[in-house]
N, C-alpha and C positions, 0 to 999 in steps of 0.2 A: 504494500500499500504505499502511495506517495503522498506526502502532506502538501498541501497548497492553501494559500489564503482564499478560501471560498466557502460558502455555507455547505456545499455538498463534498463529501469524501471522493477522491478519484481511485477507481479501480483500474489496475493494469495487470497485465499477464505476468507471470513470473519472469524475472529477470535473471538471465544466466550471467555467469561472470565472464569478462572479456578473455578472449583466448588467442594464443599467438600460433600463426600457421607458417609453415615454411613450404607448404605444398599448395599451389593454386587450386587444384581440384577440390581438395578438402575444405580450403578457405571459401570457395563459391558454395559448397555444399552447406557451410554454416550459415551463410548469408541467406540461402533459400529456406533453411530451417526457421530463421529468426523471423523472415519476411511472411512465411506461411503462418506462424504462430500468431504474429501481430494482425494479419488480415483476418484470420479466422475469429479471433477474438472480437474484432470490431463487427465483422458480419453477423456472428451469433447474437452479440448483444443489441445490434441494431434492429435484427429481426424480432427479438423479445420485446423491444421497446416499441416497435410499430405495433405489436399485437397488444401489449399490456399497459401501454402509456408510460410516461416518464417516470423513472424511479427517482429516489432522493439521492442520486449520486452521479458522478460523471463517470465515463469510460474514455480511457486513453491508452493507445499503443504507440509505439515509436518505430521509426525506420531503422534498420540495420545500418551498419557503419563499418568501413575499412579504413584503417589508420596505419600509417608507417613513420618511424622516427630515424632519421639519418644523422650521423655525427662527423662525417668526413667531408673534407673539401676535394678528395681525390677526384680527378677528372674521369667521368664516364665517356664510353665511346660516343664521340659527337656525331658519328656518321648518321646514327638514327635520330630522327626529329623528335622522338617522344620517349618515355620510359625513364627519364631522369627528372629531378627537381633542380631548382636555381641554386640552392644552399642548404647546408644542413640545417635541420629542424624537423617539426612535426606536421605532417600533412594528412588530411582526412576527407572522405567523401561519404555523404549519405547515399544509401543505394535502394533503388526500388526495382520490382520486377527481375530479380537476379535469375529467373527461369528464362526470360526472354533473352537477357544479356549474358547469358551463360558462357558463350564461346568468347565474348568480348572481354568479360571479366577475367576469365582464365588467362587469356593472352596478356592483358595490361597487368595483372598481378604478377604473372609469371616472369615478366620482363623486370619488374621492380626486384623480385627476389634475387634474380640472376644478377642484377646490375649492383645491388647493394649489400647482398649476403645477410641481410637482418630480416627477422620475419615480419609479416603483417599481423595486425591485431584486429579480430572481428569482434564487434560487440553491438549493443544497442546504442543508438545516438540520442541526443537529447531534443530531436526534432520530432514532434508529434505527427502521426499520420492521419491526414483529413478522412473522414469516414467516406466521402464521396469517391475517393480513389480506391479505398478499401474494397468497396462494395462493387466496383467497376466490371469485375470479372465474375460476379454471381448473378447469372441471368434471372434469379428468382427475386432479386432485390434491386430497388432503385431508390434514390433520395428524392422525396417529394420536395417541390418548390416551397420557399419560405411561406409559412402561414397555412400550408395545406395538411400538414400533420397535427396530431393532437397534442404536440409538445413542441416547445422551442429548441430547434436542433442544437443551435450554439450552446445551450445550457447543459447538454448531455454528451454531446461529441465535438471533437475538432473539426474545423472546416478549413478550406485553403487559405493560406496566409501569404500575401504579398511579399512580406519582409523575407521569406525564404523561396519565393517564386520569381526569379528575376534572372537577368542576363549580365549581371555584374561581373562574373568570372570572364566570360568570353569577351566582353566590352572593355575589360581592363580597368574597371572602376571598383573592383571588390575591396572593401576595408578589412583588413586582418582584425579578428576579434583580440580582445585583451590578453587571451592565453597565448597568442602567437600562433595558433594552427592555421597553416595555409591550405589553400583548396588543392585536392588531388585529382579531381575531375572537373571538366568544363561546365557541368550542369549539377545543380542539387536534385535531389530525388523528388521534390515537389515539383520542380520546373520539368522534369522528365514526365512525372504523371500528368501534369496539366497538358503537355503536348501529345502523349499517347491518347488522352481523350479527345483531344482536338482533331487528332488524325482520324480516328474512327468516325467523328462526325463528318469532317470535310470530304473525305474519301469513300465513305461507307465500306471500308474494308478495315479489318483488325490490324494492328501493328505487327503481329506476328508473321504476316504474310510479306511484309516489306523485304526486298532484297538489298544488297549491298552497293548495287549499281543502278543509278536513278536516272531515267531519261524524263525530261520535261518538255512538253509540246504545248502550242496554243490552239491547236485544231483538232477536231474530233476525227477528221479523215484518217489520222494516223492510228486510231485505235483499231479499225477493222484490219488493217495491215498487220498490226502487232498481233492480233488474234490468228490471222492466217498464219503467221510465222510460228506462233506458239504451237498451233496444232501440227505443223510439220515436224517440229521438234519432238512433240509428244509421240509422234508416229515412228520416230527414229530412235531405237534403244540404245544407240551409241551417243546420242546427243548430250547426255548428262542432265537434261531438264526432267523434272519429275511431275510437275503440275502446272496448271494455268488457272488463276484466281481472277474472276471477274468482279466488278462491282456489286456489292451486296454479299460478298464472301462466297459466291458461287465458285466451287472449285472442281476442276475436271483432271483426269489422269490419263485419259485416252483421247485420241484425235476426233473421234466420232461422236463424243458426248455433246449434247445439246447445252447451250448457255441462253438463260432466259433474264434478260435485263429487269431490273427492279421497276415498279410502276413509276417511281419518283427518282430520278437521278440525283446525285448528290452535286455539290458545288465543283467538286473537282473529281470527275470519275478517275479511277486508278485500277491498273490491271498489274498482275504479277506472274512472271514466268519464272518459276521456281526451281532451284537447285538443292540438294539435300543439305549442303553446308551454307546456304544463304547467300551464295555468290552468283545468283541469277540477275535478272533484269526487271525492275518495275518501271511502268510508264505512267506518268501523270498528266493528265489533261488539265492544266491549271487555267485554261480560258484565256481571256484578254485583260492585261493590265498589270502594273507593277504591284499593286495591292495583293492581289492573288498570288503572285510570285513570292511575295515576302512571307505571306501566311503560310504557303506549303513549305517553303524552306525553313522557316523559323521552327516548325514542328518536326519535320523529317530530320533536322540536323541532331536531334537527341538520339537518333538510332545509330549515329556515327557511321553513316555510309562511306564506302571507300572512294566513290566519286559521284558526281552528277553533272549531267550535261543538258543543255538546251538545244533541242532540234526543232525549230519553229520557222514561221515565215517572217518576212522582213521586206521593208521597202528598199529596192536598190537606188542609189544615189547618183551613180555614175552613168553617163551616157553610153559607155563601153559595157556595161552589163546587160544581159538578156534575162527574160523571165526563165526560171529554172536554174540559173547559176547559183553557186554555193558561196557563202562567205563564212571564212574561218576567223573568228575574232581573235585579235592579239592585243587589243586595248579597248577601252569602254569609255564613251562620254556619258556621265552620269546626270540625267536630268530627269530621273524618274521620281526623285524627292522623298520616297518612302523610308530610306535608310539614313538620311542625313543627320539625324539625332544620335544614331547609333554608330555610324561609320562616316566621319565627315568627308565632304567630297574631295578634300585635298589629299586623301589617303589613296596612293596608287594601288590599282588592282591589277598585279602582274599576270602576264600570261605563264602558264605552268609548262615547261618543255614536255613533261611526260604525257600530258593530255594533248597537247598540240601535234606532237609526232603521231600519237595514236589515231586522231582524227584524220591527219593528212594520209597516213598509211591506209586507213579505212576508205577513204575517197578514192584513192587510187586503185584499190582492190575491187571496189563495186563498179567504178566507171571504166576500169581498164585503161586509164590513161596515167602517164608517169612523166616526171621532169616537166619540161618546157610545155608539153602538150596538155598538162593539167591546168595551166593557166587560162586554157580555152574556157573552162567552166568553173574556176574556184578562184576567188580573191582573197588575200589575207590582209586584214586592215582593222581599223577603228570602227566598233558598233556604237551607235548612239541610241540610248534608250530614253523615251519620253513618257510622261503622264497624261498627254493629251492626244487621244486617238485622232482627232481632227486638226492636227497641228497645220496640215496644208491649208486650212482656211484663214489662218491669220496673216498678219502682214509678213511677207516673205523676206523682208530686209535683214531682220535680226536673225531668225532661226537659219536660213540659208548661209548667212556670213558666219555663224558659229560653226555649223556642220562643214563648211569649206575649211576654216581655219583649223578644225580638229582632224582633218583628212579623213572624215568618217566616209566609209563605203556603203554602209546600210543603217536602217533605223528600224527599231521595233519598241516594244514597251515592256519586255520582260528580261532581256538577256543580261543587262548591267545589273539588275537587282539580284538575279540568280548568281551571277559570278561574285557581286559584293558580299552577299550573304554567305557564299562558300569561302571567301576569304576570311570574313569575320568569324565563321564558325569552325574554321580549319578543315573544311571539306573540299578536297580537290574538284575543280570546277572546269567546264570549258563550254563553247558555243560553236555550233555550225548551223547556220541559217540557210534558208532557200528564198531567192527572191521571187516574190509572188506579185509585185507590182513596182512601178516606177513613177510616182506621183509627179516629180519635177520634170518628167520627159513625157507626160501627157498618157501614160499608161496606168491607169486606175484600176483598182480592184472592184469590178462592177459584176453583176450577175451573168453568167455565161461566158464572160470574157476568159476566166481563167481555168474553165472546165477541162480543157485538154492538158493544160499544165498539171492540175490535180491528179489527173489519170496517170501521167507518166512519171511524175517526179516524187509523189509521196512515198511509194514502195521503195524507190532507191534511196531517198533521204532516210527514211526510217532504218533500212539496211545498214547504211553508213553508221548510223548511231549504234546499232547493235554490234557490228564488227568492230568498232571503237571500244566498246564495253568488254568485248571479248578480249581484246589485245590487253585491256587494263586489267581484267581478271588474271591474267598470265603473268602480271608483273609483280615482283617481290614487293610487300607492303612497305618496306622500308625505303624503297625507291619512289613508290607512289605518292607517299605522304611527305610532301616537299618541306624542307626547312623554310622556304619562302613564307609559309603560313604560320610560323611560330614567333611569338613576340619575345621580349626580353625576359619576363618572368611568367614562365608558361607551366601549365599543369603537366604532372607526369603521364596521366592518362590521356590517351589520343582524343 
């Protein structure tokens, strides 16, 4: 029983003593045990409270925690961009859904143990677990809205707390607490839980289905092609792909199984071509606009994907371009505005060599053009992203001058947002766009005008994105996760 200055006593599950582990598998097993005990405790008492009314006590459970203390300034192998801390001290991270993050946690903890030769300590944290997140995986339970229950929820259970649900760590604004404990991971458990809930809402698929390689697009045309490719892969026993999941969590494992879309589509329809180790491909149709792009990447980032790429349509800005040409972004003109408060526009967003070469190789493979001939259909340059879909209707003097001065060759509404959030969240990113209109040269995107373009180019464009992801999947993790994405004082966990 924990004492607190409140009229009601606080009932908590039994608290096991902290335990040190030098085996990452056993460490994660203990995290899972602690998490399961906490969530079951809250779910059971929440169900009882719904049935019997509020008791004269509070119920509280805590997130598990992983902690390590280092004492030496000895230099760790700096070729790896993660797996080490900035200075000796104590570092900790609250953990949620260790079952979902099992492979990731084993890997990250294992690297720490190898680098420092000191055990990690697994225990309960002092961060309460909100009841909303605890019951999220119990289909029989749901938290009623404020005032709908026969008791005041906050009087009996903990609810989400914005003081621990934030991006301070990744934004570099984290304030070290008085005890000096530094962050071990880029997100707190509450921040992760918040995004897992949002992902299920916006994509209508469970977080468990998301793969380590994520394609973003701004057109539904790509979905049919992705499903067609997925069915071919399921028909091939040597492909390595095991299942295809459609919006609404409809999962098939054979190429001839039907898929029935839900009656109401989500804001961001999402599809997953799965592999047993999570190294498959997820396709997210984020629709149009930087707000959607930010929302999707804000939440997918907590899953720690190995790469995300934008494969959408754009306006070609050069007279030498043709409809259907490809644009490989190597810089971004950020006029999307949605990330200005989190990542100032003066922060450069560099191109990542590993992503760039994979995309260029994929274009060459799919188009069967190489070297100088590849320039016939692909340009490399600056992509401008704006927040005004009808930017063409404004006075052209200002916008066109800025686009020309920036040397931009294409314009869209999402690419810079996805790249900037990749930089911010330390997720390798890239952009390959396809020219679908040329507004500065009289080729507007109007009904019927681009139908032939869509028929011929969508399949090829999507296949390039898939091929690029397959190249990245075969790349060693330490090479893919570039040190360009790491700041001065970085978390040890990727």
